[in-house]
Phi, psi and omega in degrees: 000142180285140180242171178305329179303332179291341178266343188306134178123183182262135179240137178271116176286115184263338178202153175222151182297318189271341187225147178280162186304318179302324180284314183294337179264022186305307184269319179201167176303130182299141183207163166221141186222134179244130177259162182295336184272020178069024173243176177182182179215162169212161177206135173199153186050242176243029181255130170241131179230143175246128191249150169245112192252149175224135179279151181202175173231135178226125181052036178078001181259146173298139191210142172235132174249147181211154165253159181210159170219157182178210181223151175229105185053039177090347178273139178292132176223160178207172178172207181215175177183182178205161176211143179230143174281129176273163180301332181272007178087003176270179184236132174236142181196190181211136176246127180250132171267132178303124181058033181210209182293164166217151182213138171285157177216159175232137183220153175240151182297130180256323177207142186285328183246138180287152171268137181299130180243011185308319182292339181269340182287148179286142173252148181243000000 
């Protein structure tokens, strides 16, 4: 059975349903990243998100579900999302903004091991 470790690392978001690549790469190349400790981050346009991840299986496919919080041009935002491994080793998923938009995304593996982001995550 596939585990969260199979998702671990940085993925380059190559496309999203709602926005073209030039827009999703506005601040930096769009990405989603999963760490071994069930946390992660993503960034696209001017959105930064910090994730709390849980592994799951959906329709026989490896799957991660997450909640997230972050910022969009400095405004607090939050939501949920999911990502699934495709047969070709790519990643497909959807990010939902609480009371707002949602968009599907497609990503390819950018680096196999995550870079520690503990210093960037918010502490409460």
